N, C-alpha and C positions, 0 to 999 in steps of 0.2 A: 537121671534122664528125665526130661521134660515129660509131662503127662499126656502120652499119646495112646488113645484106645488101641486095645491089642489087635483088634479086626481091621484097623485101618490101614490100607496100603500106602506105603511111602514111596516116593521117588528116590532115586539114587542121591540126589541131592538134599532132600529131606533126611534121608537116612544118616548121610555123612554129617549133617548138624547134630543129630541125636548121638552118634558116636564120637563126634569131635574129632573128625578125620577129614582129609580133603575129598571131595567127590571122585577124583581120579582114583583113589584108593579104593573106594567102594567098588568101582566098576572094574578095576583090576582084580579085586578079590572075586567079583562075580565071573569075570573071564577065566579066571584059573580054577574055579571051582571051590574055593575056600568058603565062600557062601552061595546059596542057592537061591535065586529070586522066586518068590511066591507066584509071580506072574510075568510074562513078557508080552508087551503091547504088539499089535500088528505091525507097529513102526520099529519094533525092536528095542523099546525102552523096558528097563527092569523096574519092578515093583515089588516091595519087600514088606513083610510084617516084623516089626521091631523085635517081638518076642522070639520068632523063628531064627533071626539073624545072631541075637545075643546067645541062644542056645548053640547054634552052629559055631559061634566063636569060641566057645568054652571046650569045644571038642579039640584033642591034640590032632595036629596037622601031621600027615605021613612024612616020614624022614626021607630025604633025597640023599642019596650016596653020590659022592663025586664020581 
């Protein structure tokens, strides 16, 4: 990962670059609860701490039964 200070809050687009995924993926993960934003701006934009997101992505996801 690129050297981003742990305390810096990233936009969804910046997080997508760090994770090497599409920004739509980051937004979908946030909407579905897979990752939790550190903050949400008054305009509804997500802000994330990279270390928090990396930890959340290590956690197993709940299994969905058909």
